[in-house]
C-alpha positions as CSV (number, residue, x, y, z in Angstrom):
1,M,0.0,0.0,0.0
2,I,2.9,2.4,0.8
3,F,4.4,1.6,-2.6
4,M,1.1,2.2,-4.4
5,S,0.4,5.3,-2.5
6,F,3.6,6.9,-3.9
7,V,2.9,5.6,-7.4
8,I,-0.6,7.1,-7.3
9,L,0.7,10.4,-5.9
10,I,3.3,10.6,-8.6
11,G,0.6,10.0,-11.2
12,I,-1.6,12.8,-9.8
13,G,1.3,15.2,-9.6
14,A,2.4,14.5,-13.2
15,F,-1.2,15.1,-14.4
16,L,-1.4,18.4,-12.6
17,L,2.0,19.6,-14.0
18,M,0.8,18.7,-17.5
19,L,-2.2,21.1,-17.2
20,P,-1.7,24.1,-19.6
21,F,-1.6,26.7,-16.8
22,A,1.0,24.7,-14.8
23,H,3.9,25.0,-17.2
24,N,5.4,27.4,-19.7
25,G,6.2,26.1,-23.2
26,E,6.1,22.4,-24.0
27,L,6.2,19.7,-21.3
28,S,6.4,16.1,-22.4
29,V,4.8,13.3,-20.4
30,I,8.1,11.8,-19.4
31,D,9.4,15.2,-18.1
32,A,6.2,15.7,-16.1
33,L,6.5,12.2,-14.6
34,F,10.2,12.8,-13.9
35,T,9.5,16.1,-12.1
36,A,6.6,14.7,-10.1
37,T,8.7,11.7,-9.1
38,S,11.6,13.9,-8.1
39,A,9.3,16.0,-6.0
40,V,7.4,13.2,-4.3
41,C,10.6,11.2,-3.7
42,V,12.1,14.5,-2.3
43,T,15.1,14.1,-4.7
44,G,15.6,17.4,-6.5
45,L,16.9,16.2,-9.8
46,I,15.4,18.4,-12.6
47,V,15.0,18.0,-16.3
48,K,13.2,21.4,-16.6
49,D,14.1,24.7,-15.1
50,T,11.7,25.0,-12.1
51,P,11.4,28.8,-11.9
52,V,11.3,29.3,-15.7
53,D,9.4,26.3,-17.1
54,F,6.7,26.1,-14.5
55,T,4.1,28.7,-13.6
56,G,3.1,29.8,-10.0
57,F,0.4,27.0,-10.0
58,G,3.2,24.5,-11.0
59,H,5.3,25.7,-8.2
60,V,2.5,25.2,-5.8
61,V,2.0,21.6,-7.1
62,I,5.7,20.8,-6.8
63,L,5.8,22.2,-3.2
64,S,2.7,20.2,-2.2
65,L,4.2,17.1,-3.7
66,I,7.4,17.7,-1.7
67,Q,5.5,18.2,1.5
68,I,3.3,15.1,1.1
69,G,6.2,13.0,-0.3
70,G,8.5,14.0,2.5
71,L,6.1,12.8,5.2
72,G,4.6,10.0,3.2
73,Y,1.1,9.9,1.6
74,M,-0.2,7.2,3.9
75,T,1.0,9.2,6.9
76,A,-0.7,12.4,5.6
77,V,-4.0,10.6,4.9
78,T,-3.9,8.9,8.4
79,F,-3.4,12.3,10.1
80,L,-6.3,13.8,8.2
81,A,-8.5,10.8,9.3
82,I,-7.4,11.4,12.9
83,M,-8.3,15.1,12.7
84,R,-11.8,14.1,11.5
85,R,-12.0,11.8,14.5
86,K,-12.3,8.8,12.2
87,K,-11.8,5.4,14.0
88,L,-8.7,3.6,12.6
89,G,-8.0,-0.1,13.0
90,Y,-4.9,-2.2,13.8
91,R,-4.1,-2.5,10.1
92,D,-3.9,1.3,9.8
93,R,-1.5,1.4,12.7
94,L,0.7,-1.2,11.1
95,I,0.9,0.8,7.8
96,L,1.6,4.0,9.7
97,K,4.3,2.2,11.7
98,E,6.0,1.2,8.5
99,S,5.6,4.6,6.9
100,L,7.2,6.4,9.9
101,N,9.7,3.7,10.8
102,Y,8.2,3.8,14.3
103,P,9.3,0.9,16.6
104,G,5.8,-0.2,17.5
105,V,2.1,0.5,17.2
106,S,1.5,1.7,20.8
107,G,1.2,5.5,21.0
108,I,1.7,6.0,17.3
109,F,-1.2,8.4,16.8
110,R,0.1,10.7,19.5
111,F,3.5,10.4,18.0
112,L,2.0,11.4,14.5
113,K,0.4,14.5,16.0
114,I,3.8,15.5,17.5
115,V,5.4,15.0,14.2
116,F,3.0,17.3,12.4
117,A,3.3,20.0,15.0
118,S,7.2,19.7,14.8
119,I,7.1,20.0,11.0
120,V,4.9,23.1,11.0
121,I,7.0,24.8,13.7
122,I,10.4,24.0,12.1
123,E,9.3,25.0,8.5
124,I,7.7,28.2,9.7
125,V,10.9,29.2,11.7
126,G,13.0,28.4,8.6
127,A,10.6,30.3,6.3
128,V,10.7,33.5,8.5
129,I,14.5,33.5,8.6
130,L,14.8,33.0,4.8
131,T,12.1,35.6,4.1
132,L,14.0,38.2,6.1
133,R,17.1,37.4,4.0
134,F,15.2,37.5,0.7
135,L,13.6,40.8,1.5
136,V,17.0,42.4,0.9
137,D,16.7,41.4,-2.8
138,M,13.0,41.2,-3.7
139,P,9.5,42.6,-2.7
140,L,7.7,41.2,0.4
141,D,5.3,38.9,-1.5
142,D,8.1,37.2,-3.4
143,A,10.3,37.0,-0.3
144,V,7.6,35.3,1.7
145,W,6.9,32.7,-1.1
146,F,10.6,32.1,-1.7
147,G,11.3,31.8,2.0
148,L,8.4,29.3,2.5
149,F,9.4,27.3,-0.7
150,H,13.0,26.9,0.2
151,S,12.2,26.1,3.9
152,V,9.9,23.3,3.0
153,S,12.3,22.0,0.3
154,A,15.3,22.1,2.7
155,F,13.5,20.4,5.7
156,N,12.2,17.7,3.4
157,N,15.7,17.2,1.9
158,A,14.2,17.9,-1.6
159,G,16.7,20.3,-3.1
160,F,14.2,22.1,-5.4
161,S,14.9,25.8,-5.8
162,L,13.2,28.8,-7.3
163,F,16.5,30.1,-8.5
164,S,17.8,28.8,-11.8
165,D,21.3,28.5,-10.4
166,N,20.0,27.0,-7.2
167,M,22.0,28.5,-4.3
168,M,25.1,29.5,-6.3
169,G,24.2,33.2,-6.0
170,F,24.4,32.8,-2.2
171,R,27.7,31.0,-2.0
172,S,29.2,33.2,0.7
173,D,25.9,34.3,2.3
174,L,26.0,33.3,6.0
175,V,22.3,33.3,6.6
176,I,21.6,30.9,3.6
177,N,24.6,28.8,4.4
178,I,23.5,28.2,8.0
179,T,19.7,28.1,7.7
180,I,19.4,25.7,4.7
181,P,22.0,23.1,6.0
182,L,20.4,23.2,9.5
183,L,17.0,22.6,8.1
184,I,18.5,19.7,6.0
185,I,20.2,18.2,9.0
186,I,17.1,18.5,11.3
187,G,14.9,16.9,8.6
188,G,17.4,14.1,8.0
189,L,17.9,13.1,11.7
190,G,14.4,11.4,11.9
191,Y,11.4,12.4,14.0
192,L,12.2,9.8,16.8
193,V,15.5,11.4,17.3
194,L,14.1,15.0,17.4
195,L,11.4,14.0,19.9
196,E,13.9,12.2,22.1
197,L,16.3,15.2,22.1
198,Y,13.4,17.5,23.0
199,N,12.2,15.2,25.9
200,Y,15.8,14.9,27.1
201,R,16.3,18.7,27.2
202,K,13.0,19.0,29.0
203,K,14.3,16.6,31.6
204,S,11.3,14.2,31.0
205,L,13.8,11.7,29.7
206,T,16.9,10.7,31.7
207,R,18.9,8.9,29.1
208,I,19.6,9.2,25.3
209,S,18.9,5.9,23.5
210,T,21.6,3.9,21.6
211,H,19.7,4.7,18.4
212,T,19.9,8.5,18.9
213,K,23.5,8.4,19.9
214,L,24.4,6.3,16.9
215,V,22.5,8.6,14.6
216,L,24.1,11.8,16.0
217,W,27.7,10.5,16.0
218,T,27.4,8.9,12.6
219,S,25.9,12.1,11.0
220,A,28.5,14.3,12.5
221,I,31.4,12.1,11.4
222,L,30.0,11.8,7.9
223,I,29.6,15.6,7.5
224,L,33.1,16.3,8.8
225,A,34.6,13.5,6.7
226,S,32.8,14.7,3.6
227,M,33.9,18.3,4.2
228,S,37.5,17.3,4.8
229,I,37.6,15.3,1.6
230,I,36.1,18.1,-0.4
231,L,38.6,20.7,1.0
232,S,41.6,18.4,0.5
233,L,40.8,17.4,-3.1
234,E,39.4,20.7,-4.3
235,W,41.5,23.3,-2.4
236,D,43.8,24.1,-5.3
237,N,41.3,23.3,-8.1
238,P,40.9,26.6,-10.0
239,K,37.6,25.4,-11.4
240,S,35.9,24.8,-8.0
241,L,37.4,26.0,-4.7
242,G,40.8,27.2,-5.9
243,A,39.7,30.7,-6.8
244,M,37.9,31.3,-3.5
245,G,39.2,32.9,-0.3
246,T,39.8,30.7,2.7
247,F,36.6,31.5,4.5
248,E,34.5,31.0,1.3
249,K,36.2,27.6,0.7
250,F,35.1,26.3,4.2
251,I,31.6,27.7,3.7
252,A,31.2,26.1,0.3
253,A,32.7,22.8,1.4
254,W,30.3,22.8,4.5
255,F,27.3,23.5,2.3
256,A,28.3,20.7,-0.3
257,S,29.0,18.1,2.5
258,V,25.6,18.6,4.1
259,N,23.8,18.4,0.7
260,Y,25.6,15.1,0.0
261,R,23.3,13.9,2.7
262,T,20.2,13.6,0.3
263,A,19.3,17.3,0.1
264,G,20.3,18.4,-3.4
265,F,21.0,22.1,-3.1
266,N,24.3,23.4,-4.5
267,S,26.3,26.6,-4.0
268,I,29.1,25.4,-6.3
269,D,29.1,23.7,-9.7
270,F,29.7,20.0,-9.1
271,S,30.8,19.5,-12.7
272,T,34.0,21.3,-11.7
273,F,34.9,18.7,-9.1
274,N,37.7,16.2,-9.6
275,E,36.6,12.7,-10.5
276,S,38.0,11.3,-7.3
277,D,35.9,13.8,-5.4
278,L,32.8,12.8,-7.3
279,F,33.5,9.2,-6.5
280,F,33.8,9.8,-2.8
281,G,30.6,11.9,-3.1
282,T,28.7,8.8,-4.3
283,I,29.7,7.0,-1.1
284,F,28.3,9.7,1.1
285,M,25.2,10.0,-1.0
286,I,24.4,6.3,-0.8
287,V,24.5,6.5,3.0
288,G,22.0,9.3,3.1
289,G,20.2,10.4,6.3
290,S,18.7,8.6,9.2
291,P,15.6,6.3,9.7
292,G,12.2,8.0,10.2
293,G,13.3,11.3,8.6
294,T,12.9,13.0,5.3
295,A,16.2,11.8,3.9
296,G,16.9,8.8,1.6
297,G,19.9,6.5,1.3
298,I,20.6,3.3,3.0
299,K,20.6,5.2,6.3
300,T,23.4,6.3,8.8
301,T,22.4,3.4,11.2
302,V,22.9,0.7,8.5
303,L,26.4,2.0,7.8
304,A,27.2,2.2,11.5
305,L,26.0,-1.3,12.3
306,A,27.9,-2.7,9.3
307,V,31.2,-0.9,10.5
308,I,30.7,-2.1,14.0
309,G,30.1,-5.7,12.8
310,V,33.2,-5.6,10.7
311,W,35.3,-4.2,13.5
312,F,34.3,-6.9,16.0
313,T,34.6,-9.7,13.4
314,L,38.2,-8.6,12.6
315,R,38.9,-8.6,16.3
316,G,37.5,-12.1,16.6
317,Q,34.7,-11.2,19.0
318,N,31.1,-12.5,18.7
319,N,29.4,-9.9,20.9
320,P,29.3,-6.5,19.1
321,H,28.4,-3.5,21.2
322,I,28.4,0.3,21.3
323,F,27.9,2.8,24.0
324,H,27.9,-0.1,26.6
325,R,25.0,-1.7,24.9
326,S,25.0,-5.1,23.0
327,L,23.7,-5.1,19.4
328,V,21.4,-7.8,17.9
329,P,23.3,-9.9,15.4
330,Y,20.3,-10.0,13.1
331,Q,20.3,-6.2,12.8
332,I,23.9,-6.3,11.8
333,N,23.2,-9.0,9.2
334,K,20.3,-7.0,7.9
335,A,22.6,-4.0,7.6
336,Y,25.0,-6.1,5.4
337,A,22.0,-7.2,3.3
338,I,20.8,-3.7,2.7
339,I,24.3,-2.5,1.6
340,F,24.7,-5.5,-0.7
341,V,21.2,-5.1,-2.3
342,A,21.6,-1.3,-2.6
343,S,25.0,-1.8,-4.3
344,F,23.5,-4.4,-6.7
345,Y,20.8,-2.0,-7.8
346,I,23.2,0.9,-8.3
347,L,25.7,-1.1,-10.2
348,I,23.1,-2.6,-12.5
349,S,21.5,0.7,-13.1
350,T,24.9,2.4,-13.8
351,V,25.9,-0.2,-16.3
352,V,22.5,-0.1,-18.1
353,L,22.6,3.8,-18.2
354,N,26.3,3.8,-19.4
355,E,25.6,1.4,-22.2
356,S,22.3,3.0,-23.3
357,E,23.3,6.6,-23.0
358,N,27.0,6.3,-23.8
359,L,27.9,9.3,-21.6
360,H,30.7,10.0,-19.0
361,F,30.9,6.9,-16.6
362,V,31.7,8.8,-13.4
363,R,29.1,11.4,-13.9
364,T,26.5,8.6,-14.8
365,L,27.5,6.8,-11.5
366,F,27.2,10.1,-9.6
367,E,23.7,10.7,-11.1
368,T,22.7,7.1,-10.4
369,C,23.7,7.3,-6.7
370,S,22.0,10.7,-6.5
371,A,18.7,9.3,-7.7
372,F,18.8,6.1,-5.7
373,A,19.6,8.0,-2.4
374,T,17.0,10.7,-3.3
375,V,19.8,13.3,-3.0
376,G,19.4,15.6,-6.1
377,V,22.9,16.9,-6.5
378,S,24.2,16.6,-10.1
379,T,27.1,17.4,-12.3
380,G,24.5,19.2,-14.6
381,N,23.9,19.1,-18.3
382,G,26.2,22.1,-19.0
383,G,23.3,24.5,-18.1
384,V,20.9,24.8,-15.2
385,L,19.4,21.3,-15.5
386,S,20.6,18.0,-14.0
387,Y,22.7,15.4,-15.9
388,S,19.5,13.4,-16.3
389,A,18.4,16.0,-18.9
390,L,20.9,14.5,-21.3
391,F,19.3,11.0,-21.0
392,S,16.9,9.5,-23.4
393,D,13.3,8.6,-22.3
394,V,14.5,5.1,-21.3
395,G,17.3,6.6,-19.2
396,K,14.9,9.0,-17.5
397,L,12.6,6.1,-16.7
398,N,15.5,4.3,-15.2
399,I,16.2,7.3,-13.0
400,I,12.5,7.6,-12.1
401,L,12.6,3.9,-10.9
402,L,15.7,4.6,-8.9
403,M,14.1,7.6,-7.1
404,L,11.0,5.6,-6.3
405,M,13.1,2.7,-5.1
406,G,15.2,4.9,-2.9
407,R,12.2,6.7,-1.4
408,I,10.3,3.6,-0.2
409,G,13.4,1.8,0.8
410,V,15.6,-1.1,-0.5
411,F,13.8,-3.8,1.5
412,A,10.3,-2.5,0.8
413,F,11.0,-2.3,-2.9
414,T,12.5,-5.8,-3.0
415,I,9.5,-7.2,-1.2
416,V,7.2,-5.6,-3.7
417,I,9.1,-7.4,-6.5
418,V,9.9,-10.9,-4.9
419,G,7.2,-11.1,-2.2
420,K,7.6,-11.8,1.5
421,A,9.8,-14.6,2.7
422,V,8.1,-17.9,3.4
423,Q,8.4,-19.2,7.0
424,T,9.8,-22.7,7.3
425,R,10.1,-25.1,10.2
426,I,12.9,-27.1,8.6
427,K,16.5,-26.8,9.9
428,Y,19.2,-28.5,7.9
429,A,22.3,-30.1,9.3
430,E,25.2,-27.6,9.6
431,G,27.5,-27.4,6.6
432,K,31.2,-26.3,6.8
433,V,32.4,-23.6,4.4
434,I,36.0,-22.4,4.3
435,I,36.4,-18.6,4.1
């Protein structure tokens, strides 16, 4: 149902964007479908210039798709049902649990209300700050709309912008370079983590859970590692950071490193990056954000569990633990499985795209990872559009499928294809395998 809800929402969005008063000039069905998928899956890859090729109505449609897609269609429908005091059954709770990555069904409706309240507050605060900044350059009406659009787009890790050059015109602007990344980070941490941090600060919670600690530590390490790699590889590159001052280099690297985490905004042209930097970027993009948030990717906790599992295996220990808490072996095995399956999808898609489109391999890999992890950063088509704009209709359909796959999750998408595992009571004799 979650999978079909996204498919139906994408179809509705594409239909609305195809309406004559939603776009300027010609808009093909595949480009409307691509744009709707990118918005619903909060990716940000574009094959049409958002501020130029779509009207005000089209912008409202895109923003609505971002908001609903970021939270999840099933979650939004359930919340409306709760507000109408409609009685919901156990099956509805299970669907909501899966949609929100909530650990159980008990108290999930109360949690959903808190999630909606948090979203409204955070996005309004972000919109106010951005509106005040945009007031310097535009009239009040435009500043309010631009502030709201970019706040919603940033919090939902979408990366859509009403500027043709995205955020490149604000490369050294402190307000933009602090507000946008903070909204991205908050949206990518996950609602469970935000609620737990809030309760801990209010003293209603005495201890931070292992999940929250792992999310915070992994997120911080990934951002700092990404920023360090960008600075080290691009510091003297005259096409990217080389021509900037020291302060501007750090700000640009900070903005890029945060947006590798499935957001998609850019303040510098990624086509100017070295190939080694682009390759490292694919790794950070694949990891993405954290469970239960608006970000995509395999998730920070999956990477953390896999690294912990490898570390304890290399040390010959059978009881992996972190923060003085033991970890369940099944979760570590599941992390390995997610990484393996995600890598398989990415490799197959990259090879297919490389053979069908016959374009630059590293840039094709970069675009594939960006789509799969619902990131949205791109090396571009030589203009203001994403690299996907150079693809044929078949190539664009491949990217659309990757975005949908990344939004609903690797396991969920695989279950849709192969079906649920069949339970068995048979246990075979142990076989010895040499490794």
